[in-house]
NUSEMI-957662 format. One record per residue (C-alpha): residue in three letters; x, y, z; residue number from 1. Coordinates in Angstrom, 3 decimals. Layout:
NUSEMI-957662
ALA X Y Z NUM
...
//
This chain:
NUSEMI-957662
MET 9.191 -5.460 36.479 1
HIS 9.078 -7.420 33.273 2
ILE 11.669 -7.651 30.235 3
GLY 10.180 -4.566 28.280 4
HIS 11.256 -2.438 31.553 5
ALA 14.756 -4.361 31.610 6
LEU 14.993 -3.264 27.833 7
ASN 14.457 0.419 28.373 8
ALA 16.584 0.038 32.256 9
ILE 19.371 -1.580 30.021 10
LEU 19.349 0.763 27.210 11
ALA 19.203 3.923 29.251 12
ASP 22.058 2.963 31.334 13
THR 24.557 2.475 28.423 14
MET 23.470 5.467 27.079 15
ALA 24.351 7.239 30.183 16
ASN 27.364 4.686 30.172 17
LEU 28.808 6.249 26.217 18
LEU 28.257 9.832 27.433 19
ALA 30.338 8.977 30.607 20
VAL 33.017 8.315 27.972 21
ASP 32.827 11.216 26.125 22
GLY 33.398 13.149 29.119 23
ALA 30.287 14.157 30.074 24
THR 28.619 14.398 33.416 25
VAL 25.685 12.486 33.936 26
HIS 23.250 12.460 36.403 27
ARG 21.027 8.853 36.387 28
VAL 17.473 9.596 37.885 29
SER 14.502 7.408 37.601 30
TYR 10.965 8.012 37.715 31
HIS 7.676 6.349 39.154 32
GLY 3.920 6.663 38.850 33
ASP 3.194 6.824 43.316 34
VAL -0.584 8.184 42.533 35
GLY -3.396 7.574 40.756 36
THR -5.455 4.549 39.159 37
HIS -2.752 2.054 39.039 38
VAL -2.426 2.663 42.900 39
GLY -6.292 2.183 43.581 40
LYS -6.363 -1.384 41.219 41
SER -3.487 -2.537 43.647 42
MET -4.842 -1.082 47.476 43
TRP -8.286 -2.290 46.359 44
ALA -7.280 -6.186 46.185 45
ILE -5.006 -5.553 48.831 46
LEU -7.208 -4.059 51.295 47
ARG -9.275 -6.925 50.487 48
GLU -6.589 -9.469 50.889 49
ILE -5.882 -8.340 54.228 50
ASP -9.328 -7.674 55.868 51
GLY -8.385 -4.814 57.650 52
ASP -5.212 -6.529 59.240 53
VAL -2.233 -5.074 58.234 54
ASN -0.025 -7.150 59.964 55
LYS -1.170 -9.782 57.346 56
LEU 1.582 -8.020 55.416 57
ASN 4.212 -9.382 57.418 58
GLU 3.740 -13.142 57.213 59
ILE 4.513 -12.563 53.351 60
PRO 8.122 -13.911 52.654 61
ALA 10.762 -10.815 51.108 62
ASP 10.813 -13.638 48.210 63
LYS 7.109 -13.522 47.279 64
ARG 6.322 -9.744 47.453 65
ASN 6.655 -9.291 44.118 66
GLU 4.688 -12.024 43.329 67
PHE 2.130 -11.632 45.498 68
MET 2.073 -7.146 44.734 69
SER 1.461 -8.375 40.861 70
ARG -1.375 -10.725 41.198 71
MET -2.964 -7.799 43.664 72
TYR -2.657 -5.768 40.752 73
VAL -4.264 -8.066 38.119 74
GLU -7.317 -8.943 40.745 75
GLY -7.760 -5.009 40.794 76
ALA -7.493 -4.559 36.886 77
ARG -9.556 -7.421 36.130 78
ALA -12.137 -6.292 38.920 79
ALA -12.430 -2.927 37.329 80
LYS -12.821 -4.165 34.023 81
GLU -15.456 -6.766 34.965 82
SER -17.846 -4.747 37.793 83
PRO -18.675 -1.128 37.637 84
GLU -19.334 -1.156 41.348 85
ALA -15.531 -2.100 41.823 86
LYS -14.600 0.164 39.583 87
ALA -16.163 2.669 41.532 88
GLU -14.455 1.427 44.764 89
ILE -11.185 1.857 43.063 90
ASP -11.434 5.067 41.789 91
GLU -11.918 6.480 45.663 92
LEU -9.170 4.419 46.859 93
ALA -7.149 6.551 43.351 94
LYS -7.804 9.359 44.780 95
GLN -7.029 8.420 48.273 96
SER -3.536 7.898 47.375 97
PHE -2.749 11.899 46.612 98
VAL -3.998 12.439 49.873 99
LEU -3.210 9.706 52.553 100
ASP -5.540 10.606 55.318 101
ASP -6.807 7.379 56.074 102
PRO -4.766 5.474 58.598 103
LEU -5.078 2.021 57.114 104
TYR -4.489 2.973 53.883 105
LYS -1.666 4.882 54.387 106
GLN 0.173 2.433 56.607 107
VAL -0.630 -0.524 53.540 108
TYR 0.186 1.655 51.062 109
GLU 3.604 2.827 52.588 110
ILE 4.584 -0.771 53.408 111
CYS 3.669 -1.768 49.907 112
LYS 5.354 1.100 48.188 113
THR 8.801 0.190 49.890 114
TRP 8.380 -3.277 48.748 115
SER 8.360 -1.893 44.765 116
PHE 11.207 0.113 45.009 117
ASP 12.782 -2.592 46.969 118
GLU 12.160 -4.759 44.206 119
ILE 12.964 -2.485 41.742 120
ASP 16.317 -1.578 43.142 121
ALA 17.273 -5.091 43.258 122
ASN 16.136 -5.759 39.616 123
VAL 18.303 -2.530 38.282 124
GLU 21.483 -3.757 40.043 125
ARG 20.833 -7.401 39.032 126
LEU 20.652 -6.251 35.447 127
GLY 24.029 -4.426 35.863 128
ASN 23.233 -0.783 35.884 129
VAL 25.284 2.146 37.305 130
PRO 22.764 2.978 40.659 131
ILE 20.699 5.970 40.078 132
GLU 21.240 9.283 42.184 133
ARG 17.986 10.778 42.269 134
ARG 13.913 8.809 42.200 135
TYR 11.416 11.562 41.228 136
VAL 7.818 10.228 42.140 137
GLU 4.856 11.254 40.366 138
SER 3.197 12.759 43.166 139
GLU 5.734 15.612 43.205 140
THR 5.131 16.395 39.784 141
GLU 1.487 17.634 39.818 142
GLU 2.054 21.003 41.660 143
PRO 4.462 22.404 39.622 144
GLY 2.884 21.066 35.713 145
LYS -0.586 22.332 36.746 146
ALA 0.883 25.754 37.404 147
LEU 3.181 26.140 34.724 148
ILE 0.234 24.895 31.997 149
LYS -1.988 27.338 33.772 150
GLU 0.554 29.703 33.210 151
LYS 1.043 29.705 29.869 152
THR -3.090 29.749 29.288 153
PRO -3.604 30.952 26.398 154
GLU -0.113 31.292 25.132 155
VAL 0.730 27.692 24.603 156
PHE -2.436 25.535 25.940 157
THR -6.094 26.417 25.353 158
LYS -8.850 26.114 28.230 159
SER -12.150 24.150 27.523 160
ASP -14.939 23.608 29.326 161
GLY -12.666 23.858 32.469 162
ALA -10.120 21.398 30.401 163
TYR -6.552 22.573 29.855 164
ILE -5.357 21.169 25.837 165
PHE -2.568 21.361 24.181 166
ASN -2.588 21.074 20.505 167
GLY 0.155 19.020 19.832 168
SER -0.666 18.184 16.183 169
LYS 0.291 21.121 15.061 170
TYR 3.812 19.428 16.010 171
GLY 3.706 15.785 15.147 172
ALA 1.993 14.671 17.829 173
PHE -2.183 14.700 18.943 174
ASP -4.095 16.942 20.419 175
ASN -3.811 16.209 24.721 176
VAL -5.851 16.890 27.430 177
PHE -3.119 18.264 30.306 178
ILE -5.297 19.200 32.798 179
GLY -8.966 17.490 33.623 180
SER -11.881 19.418 33.421 181
HIS -12.298 18.061 37.016 182
GLY -8.970 20.068 38.093 183
ASN -6.599 17.067 38.227 184
GLY -3.496 16.961 35.967 185
LEU -3.279 14.038 33.974 186
TYR 0.126 12.369 32.626 187
GLY 1.503 15.466 30.398 188
ALA 1.040 17.601 33.594 189
HIS 2.689 15.622 35.443 190
ASP 6.036 15.113 32.954 191
MET 6.012 18.679 32.391 192
GLY 6.370 18.980 36.209 193
LEU 9.106 16.358 36.290 194
ILE 10.854 17.958 33.852 195
GLN 10.692 21.265 35.697 196
LEU 11.752 19.593 38.711 197
LYS 14.675 18.152 36.524 198
TYR 15.851 21.648 35.374 199
LYS 15.853 22.700 38.823 200
ASP 17.910 19.851 40.237 201
TYR 20.555 20.601 37.319 202
PRO 19.960 23.914 35.978 203
ASN 22.950 23.643 33.526 204
LEU 21.556 20.418 31.741 205
ASP 22.697 20.459 28.260 206
LEU 20.379 17.456 27.311 207
SER 17.495 15.418 29.494 208
ILE 16.884 12.118 27.841 209
THR 14.082 9.451 28.503 210
VAL 13.637 5.816 27.562 211
ASN 9.800 4.681 27.059 212
GLY 8.110 2.358 25.082 213
GLU 7.183 3.120 21.074 214
GLU 3.203 3.549 22.039 215
GLN 4.753 6.300 24.104 216
ALA 6.643 7.898 21.259 217
ALA 3.748 10.312 19.505 218
TYR 2.432 11.555 23.617 219
PHE 6.090 12.755 24.557 220
ARG 6.536 14.449 20.994 221
GLY 3.498 16.756 22.486 222
VAL 4.983 16.647 26.064 223
ILE 8.309 18.208 24.800 224
ALA 7.056 20.652 22.069 225
ALA 4.797 21.658 25.129 226
SER 7.839 22.231 27.505 227
GLU 9.734 23.541 25.237 228
LEU 7.034 26.391 24.261 229
SER 6.728 26.843 28.144 230
ILE 10.342 27.008 29.206 231
PRO 12.295 28.486 25.686 232
ALA 15.640 27.833 27.764 233
LEU 15.253 23.882 27.135 234
LYS 14.407 24.288 23.200 235
GLY 16.616 21.505 21.676 236
LYS 17.696 19.696 24.990 237
LEU 14.811 17.061 25.212 238
PHE 14.772 14.330 23.858 239
ASN 12.662 11.254 23.862 240
TYR 13.813 7.485 22.160 241
ALA 11.369 5.142 21.986 242
THR 12.146 1.343 21.979 243
GLY 10.125 -1.529 20.189 244
LEU 8.552 -4.705 21.978 245
VAL 10.054 -7.663 23.463 246
LYS 8.321 -10.101 21.349 247
LEU 7.306 -13.493 23.036 248
THR 5.907 -16.302 20.849 249
THR 2.528 -15.619 22.701 250
GLY 2.539 -12.547 21.340 251
LYS 2.874 -8.701 23.511 252
MET 3.118 -8.773 27.337 253
SER 0.423 -7.309 29.549 254
SER 1.366 -5.829 33.479 255
ARG -2.564 -5.596 33.186 256
THR -3.486 -9.352 32.515 257
GLY -0.171 -10.559 34.434 258
GLU 1.022 -12.369 31.103 259
VAL 4.879 -11.152 31.642 260
VAL 7.829 -12.420 31.837 261
THR 9.715 -11.383 34.928 262
ILE 13.285 -10.336 35.449 263
GLY 13.487 -12.946 37.779 264
TRP 12.043 -15.297 35.822 265
LEU 14.529 -14.615 32.919 266
PHE 17.476 -14.985 35.040 267
ASP 16.591 -18.361 36.109 268
GLU 16.286 -19.106 32.338 269
PHE 19.519 -18.044 31.326 270
LYS 20.818 -19.864 33.983 271
LYS 19.684 -23.253 33.095 272
ALA 20.634 -22.630 29.714 273
ILE 23.860 -21.492 30.381 274
GLU 24.394 -24.485 32.589 275
ASN 23.339 -26.812 29.999 276
ALA 26.079 -25.115 27.777 277
GLY 28.723 -26.049 30.023 278
GLY 29.150 -22.987 31.580 279
GLU 29.157 -21.175 35.352 280
PRO 26.168 -18.841 35.184 281
THR 26.957 -16.064 37.783 282
ASP 24.603 -12.734 38.195 283
ASP 27.318 -11.215 36.361 284
VAL 27.678 -13.506 33.396 285
ILE 23.839 -13.748 33.245 286
ALA 23.584 -10.042 33.031 287
GLY 26.656 -9.905 30.349 288
ALA 24.476 -11.865 27.785 289
LEU 21.011 -10.624 28.559 290
ARG 22.292 -6.863 27.948 291
TYR 23.852 -7.846 24.943 292
GLN 20.901 -9.695 23.377 293
PHE 19.016 -6.280 23.687 294
LEU 21.697 -3.812 23.069 295
LYS 22.926 -5.488 19.791 296
VAL 19.140 -4.114 18.190 297
LYS 18.761 -0.494 16.690 298
ILE 16.625 0.942 19.044 299
GLY 13.277 1.439 17.683 300
GLY 13.249 -2.226 17.069 301
ASP 11.670 -5.012 18.251 302
VAL 13.739 -7.768 19.949 303
ILE 12.956 -11.292 19.171 304
PHE 13.819 -12.987 22.481 305
ASP 14.901 -16.702 21.949 306
ILE 17.149 -17.620 25.227 307
ASN 18.855 -20.251 24.197 308
ASP 20.056 -18.353 20.686 309
ALA 21.083 -15.547 23.774 310
VAL 23.703 -17.784 25.391 311
SER 24.881 -19.548 21.959 312
LEU 28.874 -19.921 22.017 313
THR 28.697 -19.051 18.345 314
GLY 27.593 -16.133 16.669 315
ASN 26.369 -12.603 17.538 316
THR 25.866 -13.032 21.406 317
GLY 27.541 -11.937 24.600 318
SER 27.820 -15.162 25.444 319
TYR 30.714 -15.986 22.619 320
LEU 31.865 -12.322 23.525 321
GLN 32.355 -13.858 27.123 322
TYR 33.963 -16.888 25.992 323
ALA 36.181 -15.280 23.470 324
HIS 37.374 -12.968 26.114 325
ALA 37.561 -15.746 28.520 326
ARG 39.831 -17.854 25.791 327
ALA 42.329 -14.773 25.218 328
ARG 42.578 -14.122 28.607 329
GLY 43.365 -18.031 29.552 330
ILE 46.256 -17.705 26.428 331
LEU 47.797 -14.441 28.098 332
ALA 48.130 -16.199 31.447 333
LYS 50.114 -19.207 29.972 334
SER 52.455 -17.113 27.881 335
ASP 55.436 -15.855 29.175 336
LYS 55.494 -13.242 26.004 337
GLU 55.143 -9.524 27.154 338
ILE 51.971 -7.556 25.687 339
ALA 53.195 -5.294 23.654 340
PHE 52.171 -4.274 19.911 341
PRO 53.912 -6.097 17.278 342
THR 57.080 -4.250 15.447 343
GLU 56.503 -6.739 12.496 344
LEU 53.169 -7.642 10.721 345
PHE 52.299 -10.807 8.904 346
ASP 49.373 -10.740 6.337 347
GLU 47.570 -12.472 8.606 348
ASP 47.796 -9.711 11.177 349
LYS 46.920 -6.998 8.638 350
MET 43.010 -7.323 8.617 351
LEU 42.900 -7.755 12.925 352
VAL 44.911 -3.925 12.936 353
ARG 42.797 -2.648 10.409 354
LYS 39.811 -3.400 11.788 355
LEU 41.043 -2.635 15.641 356
SER 41.830 0.754 13.953 357
LYS 38.337 1.432 13.498 358
TYR 36.967 1.178 17.301 359
VAL 37.698 4.588 18.342 360
ASP 34.892 5.452 15.097 361
VAL 32.784 3.343 16.093 362
VAL 32.427 4.153 19.422 363
ASP 32.009 7.874 18.537 364
ARG 29.396 6.962 15.984 365
ALA 27.569 5.336 19.257 366
LYS 28.154 8.110 21.153 367
GLU 26.979 10.968 19.119 368
SER 23.877 8.841 18.180 369
LEU 23.559 7.175 21.585 370
GLU 22.890 4.008 19.779 371
PRO 24.497 1.061 21.442 372
HIS 23.948 -1.355 18.452 373
HIS 27.293 0.178 16.370 374
ILE 29.437 -1.359 19.104 375
CYS 28.003 -4.652 19.033 376
THR 27.969 -4.639 15.434 377
//
């Protein structure tokens, strides 16, 4: 997981917090790709690395597994791009992720899938998120997605040369193939399957909200339009929030080339910066500073990340708020006065009281729009 994943995870979690504070019953779920081309790329490199001996995976220390998995994916992605022979092998290994009928493949796949979810869960907990209650995976979404698409053809979808197409250009998206001519469900079919699974598990849902990167915004407009036409009961209940990029001086990150800033690296760098500023950087302190840096930016805007700025004890930073809070607590601890609303207001108090009185309105605005930046501002 890189800092782009951190942005989406933190933003979604905070939206859920806002809804929960407003009195809603909130169900936090996540969705993961456990089949397909990316699995084929990883498995191609992993199987070559272990050379038929699954016990070699047991030799990898727990704290090195994520690094190993990342390196394997990068090697597989590079091979798929550079070698037609490797790409053909990767395509076959991708198909195997759907059936798992090769004993060695299945054994390696299950081990590495467990590693992946362990790493994701640890990272999300470290970021300070409330735990999810349900994890959906792509392998369980294909069949319900394909069945619904075929059922709604030609009413919603168009069949052409064996492929099922949604004319998303009529709905602010783009025309997109949901089932390929080979009969396999593509991303659109899987996401429609996911929507059905969520609706089945939570039949009383009023809102189903997803958070994704901006490059998927048009795609999700199409998926939502197709889903609402196929399941009219969901009309007006499906929302996708598109986040901007987390920008680095080296440009856009790519998990395909390995040019990413991982969450673990980010915590290490925050720790150094906070220590240099004279602070005591526990994971909670780091997560607070990190979350604020993301949440103060309006959804859809790019986050320009500078770690030293993010831990500054002046300006609009999470570290400044933590520092101000600690100072205020320190003053209260040393005072023999009881905390009470003042019976007499002096001129210097009035501005503060006016500001405090606006807080509820600002929180309400953030809840209604699901935009945490209003509170930060």
